[in-house]
C-alpha positions in Angstrom: 68.2 27.9 57.9 68.4 31.5 57.9 70.4 33.6 60.4 69.2 37.1 60.7 72.1 39.4 62.0 71.2 43.0 62.8 74.8 44.0 63.2 76.6 45.6 60.3 79.9 44.4 61.6 78.7 40.7 61.1 77.5 41.4 57.6 80.8 42.9 56.8 82.5 39.9 58.1 80.3 37.4 56.2 80.9 39.4 52.9 84.6 39.4 53.4 84.5 35.6 54.2 82.4 35.0 51.1 84.7 37.0 49.0 87.7 35.2 50.4 86.3 31.8 49.5 85.4 32.8 46.1 89.0 34.2 45.5 90.5 30.9 46.7 88.2 28.8 44.5 88.9 31.1 41.4 92.6 31.2 41.6 93.0 27.5 42.6 90.3 25.8 40.3 88.8 28.2 37.7 91.8 30.2 36.4 94.3 27.3 35.9 91.7 25.3 34.0 90.8 28.2 32.0 94.5 28.9 31.2 95.0 25.3 30.3 92.1 25.2 27.8 93.3 28.3 26.1 96.7 27.0 25.8 95.4 23.8 24.3 93.4 25.8 21.7 96.4 27.9 20.8 98.6 24.9 20.5 96.1 22.9 18.3 95.9 26.0 16.1 99.7 26.1 15.5 99.8 22.4 14.9 97.0 22.6 12.3 98.8 25.6 10.5 102.1 23.5 10.5 100.3 20.5 9.0 98.7 22.6 6.3 102.0 24.5 5.5 103.8 21.0 5.2 101.0 19.6 2.9 101.4 22.6 0.7 105.2 22.2 0.3 104.9 18.5 -0.6 104.7 18.0 -4.2 101.4 16.4 -5.6 99.4 17.3 -2.5 96.6 19.8 -2.9 95.1 21.4 0.2 91.5 22.6 -0.3 91.3 26.5 0.0 88.3 26.0 2.4 90.7 24.3 4.8 93.3 27.0 4.6 90.6 29.7 4.9 89.2 27.9 7.9 92.7 27.6 9.6 93.2 31.3 9.0 89.9 32.2 10.4 90.4 30.0 13.6 94.0 31.4 14.0 92.6 35.1 13.9 89.8 34.2 16.2 92.0 32.9 19.0 90.1 31.8 22.0 87.0 34.0 21.4 84.1 31.4 21.3 81.9 33.8 19.3 84.5 34.2 16.6 85.2 30.5 16.4 81.4 29.7 16.0 81.4 32.5 13.2 84.4 30.7 11.5 82.6 27.4 11.5 79.4 28.6 10.2 81.0 30.7 7.4 83.5 28.1 6.1 
């Protein structure tokens, strides 16, 4: 169903209402999920780095250099998806 409104005032009201709905959805659903995902990636990178550091410190355990290089690349990439994909293809 299409409602054709000739009044500029109604068009502006509709635009403001649409923007308000988008703002509410963005700040209540999208942004918190995005932040949680970024925090999870950052936390997992730190845990991986700790595991590799602990393995290097233990006697008799040799961590492959490719694992160390991949870990360093992922830490430098942060949450940038294209950089993470470049790390996975190059290592």
